[in-house]
N, C-alpha and C positions, 0 to 999 in steps of 0.2 A: 504493500500500500504506500509505504514511504517512497519507494523507488518510482512508483507511478506518479506521485505528487511532484517529485523533483523533475521527472520527465515532462509532465504537463506544464510546470513552471518554465522550463527551458523553451518548450515549444511556444508558449505564450510570449516570452521575451523576444524570441526570434520573430514572431508575427508582428509584435509591436514595433520592433526595429525596422522590419520591412515596410510597415505602413508609414512610419515616420520618414523614411527615405524617399517616399514617393509623394508628390504634391501635384496640384493643378496649375499648369502653365496656361494662363489666359491670354489669348491673342485678340487684337494686336497688342504689342508691348508699347508701341508709340502710335496712338490712333490718329486718324485724319490724314490730311495731305502731307505724308512723309514717305515719298517713294524712293526707290533705288538705294537702299541702305548699304553703307560700307562701314566696316568696323576694324579697329585694331586694339590690341592689348598692350599696355605698358605696366609691367608689374602686376598689381592687383586691380588696376584701373582699365576700364574699357571706354573707348571713344568712338562715336558713331556720327556719320554725316549723311545728309539727304539731298536730293535734287531740290531746286527752288524755282526754276523756270523764270517767269517774268517778274518775280517779287524781289524787293530790296529791303533790308540786306539779304545776302544770298548764302546758301549752304548752311543751314542750322547745324550746330554741333552739340552733341549730347554726351553726358558722362554717366557711367554706371559702375557699380561694384559687383553686380550679380546678373547682368544681362536682361533682367526683367524690369527693374525700377530704373528709370532714366530721368535726368534733369538737364534741361537745355542750359548750357553755360555760355552761349554766345552764338554768333554767326561768323563764319570764316571770312566772307567778303563784305566788308563794311564801308568801303570807300568807292566812289564812282570810278576812280582810276583802276580799281580792281574789277569793277562790275558795271560796264556801260550797258544800258538796257533800252535805249531809245527805240521805240517801235516794236519791242518784243511782246509777243502774246503768249497764250498758254500752250503753244507749240514751240516757243522759242526760249531764249535765255539759257539758263544753266541746266545741262543734262547731267546724267549720273556721275557723281564724284567718287573718288576713292581716297581713303585716308590710310597712310602708312607711317610708321615710326622707324627711324634708323639712326644710330649713333648720336642720340640726343636731339634729333631734329624731327619734327612732324612735317609730313608732306601731304598736301591735298591737290590732287590732279583732277581736272574736269574739262568740260567743253562748254563754251559759250557759243551756241550755234548761230546767234544773231550778230555777234561781234568778235571776230578774231579766231575762233575755233579753239584748239587745245592749248591749255596752259596749266602751270602748277604754281602754288604758293607754299611758303614754308614758315615755320614758327618754332620757337623753343618752348613755348607754352601753348597748349591747345586753346586756351582762352584768348590768345592773341597778344599783341597784334601780329597779323600775318603779312607777309611780304607783298610787294608789288608782283604782278604776274610775270612768270618766266615762260615765254612762248615756245612752243614745240612745233617741229616740222611735220612729224607723222600725223596724217589726218585720221578720219574715222571719228566715231564718238565713243563714249564710255572708256576713256583711257585708264590704265592701271599701272602701278609700279611694282617691281620685284627687285630686291637687293640681294647680292650674293658675291662673296669673294672680292669685295672692293668695286664691284660693277653694279650699275643701275640699269635695269631693263624697263622699257616701256612697251605695253601691248595695247592695241586698239583695233578697230575693225574697218579700215578703209576698203578692204576687199577680202573678206575673211579675217581671221585673227592674225594680225601682223605684229612681229616682234623686232625691236631694234634696241641697241644700247645707246644711252644718252649720258651726258654730263649733268648730274643733278644740280650743280650750282649755276650753270649757264643755260641749260636746256639744249645745248648743241647735240645733234644726232651724230653718233660716232661710228655706226655701222649701217649698212643698207637694211631696209625693212624686209623681213622674210616671212613668208606665209607659214603658219603653224597648222591651222585647221579651219574648216568651214562649217563644222557642226554636223548634225545627222539629217539635215534637209529641211528643218523648220525655217519659216520665214523670219527675216530680221535677226540673224545671229549677231549678238552684241553682248555687252557687259562682261568682258573677259577678266579673269583673275588667275594668277599663277601661284601655286603653293609647292613646296617640296616636302616630301614625307617618305621615309624609309627608302631613300635613294631614287624615288620617282618624282618627276615634275608633273603635277596635275594642272590641267587647264579647264577651269569651270567657266561656262558661258550660259547665256540666256538665248532661247529661241521661241518662235511662235508669235511674237508681238505681245505687248503688255496689255492684252485683253484676255478673253476666256481661254484661248489655247496656249497661254504662257507656260514655259517650262524651263528647267535647268538640265543641262547635259554636261558631260565631263569626259575628258580624254587624258591619257598620260603617256609619258616618254621617259627614257633614261637620259636623254639629252634635251636641254632646254629648247633647242631649235628643232627637235623632232627627229624622226616622224612620230606623230601622236596616234595612239590606238584608242578608239572610243570604247567606253564601257558597254558591254553587251546588254546591260540592264537599263540603258538610257531610255527615257529621261529619268533622272534620279529624284526629281520633284515636279509634280504637276497635280492640280485638282481637276484637270480636264480629262477625266476618265470615268468609267462606270461607277467605281466605288466613291468618287468624289463629287458626282454631279449634283447631289442634293445638299452639299455643304453650303452654308451661307458665305464662307470665304471662297473666293475664286481668283483667277488670274495670278496664281502664285508663280514666282520666278525671281530673276535678277537678285542673286544672293551672294553672300560673302562668308566664308568659313572663318572661325576663330577658335583657338585652343585656350582653355582656361588654365589657371595655375595648377589645378589638380589633375591636369592631363585630359580632362573631358573636352569633347569637341562639340561645337554648336554652329548653327548657321542663322544669320539674319537675312531676311528676304522680303520682298514686297508681295502684297495681295490686297484684295479689296473685299468689302462686305456688301452683299446685295440687300437692297430694300425695295419693297413694292414690286417684286418680280425680278427680272434680270437687269437691274439697274444699280449703279453705284454713283452716289453724289459726294461722299466724303473724301473721295480720292483713293489713291493707292497708299497703303499703310505699311508700317514696319512690323514684321512678324518674326518669331523666333521658334526654332525647333532643335531638338537634340540630334546629334549625329553619332553613329557608331562607325568608327574608322579603325578597324583592326590592322595590325602590322602587315604591310604588303598587299592589302586588299583595297577594294573600292569603298568609298564612303557610302553609308546608308542613312538617309534622312528620315527621322521619325519612324523607324522600323519599316519603312516602305509604305506606310499608310498615308492616306490623304490628310490634309491639314484641317483640323476642326477648330472651333472657337476655344475649346479647352482640350489640352493634351495632358495625359497622365504621365509624369516623368519625374525622375530625380532632378532637383534643382540645386544651384549653388546657394550657399547661405544668404538669406535675404538681407539686403541693406536698403531700407526705404530712402527715398530722395524727396526733397521739398518740391511741392507743386507750385506753379505760378499763382500769384495773387489773382483772385477773381474780381476784385474791386479796384478800379483805377480812378484816381481823382485828378490827374493832370497837374500835379503840383510842380513837376519838373519836366524838362524836355528829354531827360535821360530815361527813355522808355525801356522796360525790361525786354529781353531778347526775343520773346515770342511775337512782338509787334512788327508788322511788315507793311510796306507800301507797294503799290502797283507801279512798276518801273522805278526809275530814279526820282525821288521826290523833289519838288520845288520847295525847298525848306522854308522860304519866306511865307508860304501859304499855310504853315502850321505854327501858330503863335501861342505860347504858353504864358499865362499871366493870371494872377489873382485866383489860383486854383481852378482854372478853366482852360480849355483849349479852343482857340478861335480858328476855324477853318475858312480859308478864302478859296472860292471855287476856281478850278482850272479845267476847262473842258467838261466832259461827261464820262460816266462809267462805260457807256457803249462806244465811245470814240477811241479808247485805247491810246490816249496821248497824255501820259502823266496826270491822270485824274487825281483830284484831292480825295484821298482815301487812306485811312489808317485802320488796320484790322489784325485779326489773328485767325489761325486755323481752327475750324470746327473739328474737335477731336473725338466726339462721340455722338450718337444719334439723338440722345435726349438732353437738350440744353435749353437754357433760358438766357437771353441777353437783354440788356436794358440800358437806356441812356436818358439824360435829361437835357433839354435845350432851353436856354433863356431866350424867349421869343422877343424880348425887347431889343435884342441884338441880331435879329434876322432881317437882313436887308431886303428891299423890294426886289422881286424877281429871283430870290434865293430859295433853293430847295436843299434841305439838310436833314440828315437822320441816319438810320441804320440800313445797311445793305447786306443781303445774303448773296455773296458774289462767287459765281463759278468761273465766269470769264466775261468778256465784253459781249458775248452773244447770249448769255444766260445769267440773269440776276433778278432778285426780288428786292424792292426798295420801299421802306417805310419812313416817311419824312414829314416835316412841317414845311409850309410854303407861305411866304408873304405874297398875297395876291395884289392885283392892281388897285383894288378898292381899299387897300391898307389892312384888310382883315387877314388873320392867320388861319390856315386850313391844315388838316392832316391828310396826307395823300399816301396811297399805296399803289405802286405801279410795278409792272414787270416787263421784262423782255425775255422771250424764249425764242431764239432765232429770229424769224421775221414777225412773230406775234408780239404785239405790244398792247398794253391796256393800263388805264389809270382810274382809280376810285378816289373821290374827294369828299371830305367831310369838314364842315366849318367847325372851328375849335377856338373861337374867341372867348375871352372872359378871364384869363389869367396870364401871368408873365411866364410861367414855366409849364412845359408840356413834357411828359414822360412817354417814351416809346418802348415797347417790349415785343420781342419775337421769341416764340417757343417752338420746339420741335420734338416730335416723338419718334422720328425716323421715317414716318410715312407722310406727315404733313407739317408745314410751317404755318403758324398762326400769328396774326399781326394785331397788336393791341395799342391803344393810347389811353392816357390819363391826363385830365386837366386839373391843375391845382392840387395834386395829391389825392384826387378822388378815386373812385372805382375805375378799374380798367374796362374799356369797351372794345369788343372784338370788331375789327374793321374788315378783315379778309382772311381767307385760308386757302393755301395752295399746296399741291403735291410736291414732295421732295424730288420725286423721280424726274420732274420737268427740268431740274438743274443737274441731271446726271450727265456723265461723260457720253453715255449712249445717245442722249438727246441733243446736247449743245456742244459736244466735242471737247477737245483739249486734253492735256495730260495732267491737269491739276486736280484740286478738290475744293470744296466750299471753304471760303474764308468769310468771316463776319466782322464788320467794323462800322465806323462812322465815315460819312462822306458829305461833300457839299458840291452842288452844281448851280449854274446860273450866274447871278450877279451878287455883289455885296459880300456878306460874310455871315457866319453863324457861330454862336458860343455854346460849347458843351461843358457840362459841369462834372459828369462822371460817366463811366462805362462799367457795366457788370456783366460777367460771363460766369454762368453756373452750369455744372453738369449734374444730372440726376443719377 
């Protein structure tokens, strides 16, 4: 009896230990418009960057200790000399960056498809400042770096995956570009990264386009220049297959491997969440999955299973990170790093004084010419945003308020407007490609009007309040109408404040809350 009790206790302890070693990994780990993730580890710290397209500042950079909890510590490209964006739209600007660390220096290499093409910047602190651009000769998009034996290699995809050696200080190309691999036949082969493990050079790429058929494929060689043999089990990651077709997460691909201090392997990659059917409006997001990579063998992502919103796996010890403040009072022009502008801002149109922000209009959101807009990424489906406008300082012909902005062809706008008769009205208007509409409601009677937009993932609802009174619902519209499938582009919804027309408008605060 005693032996049975001891045996039972041992079995129970083993069971408890097994249970404690497995946890729920919830994806995405960085929600909303955070596509094309790249990651590097320095000691016990992980650093991750994302594409930013037409937004300024560019290339958000995140820090983590556990790959699950992330804090944005800045943006890599913070000066117009680093990031010219004139005329860039949601198909332009900054494409997939790669971050690497070598001999005390951080490198970020990327493509500005609207201005100049491939370049890299460097820093000794990931929080910056980062250098001026070092321009590169080899074309293609999604460039990446690999360091070995005192040499720096660059790989990109001008015509298949091409490799050359460069001088990391000057960017000078030292060897001719050589073809490594063109993938397994999927369209748009891109996003190459090179790793070395167990004497093999592994070349990871994306294929299929960053929509439903997106996937990751891999090949390897004993020589960095090839020839590369493809994995017989390609693709190694995709949800575009029978067992993944009903997952909310789709479009999985464009990934980057990283090894943790404990020897475990992981991959960050992009995917999107579907709402209202086969539509995604939040953009391509940053996801995480475990990788089994046995010595001399091919890497296996998530046990070969599709990517679900929740993955049961052993995790690194959790280290929570601070979240951005939800309430902004505009006390200073030094905005926290999650705030972004559309293209390079005309700084004189953003005036901070007396705990308020005065916006001076320039163009319109639909014109894509440095519109007056300051916003942040919508990171989850259930949110509430709110602002207050001092109507005493809304000029004649000025429209100012909140915008749910996908791109210049798709946005919902809730605003106050000073009309020709001097009265103030609340307006809700939208543009969905060639469809436009506007609803107007008189709102005189107080100096301050509050505007609120909520979302449950299927619908945006638009409210206003006069003089601190009850909120009135003015309109309701489907989220899917701002999806990439409807209005196009490579980005996701950002929500912020804007001003159009003439004159100016004063904002007293901005609230962003997630449910």
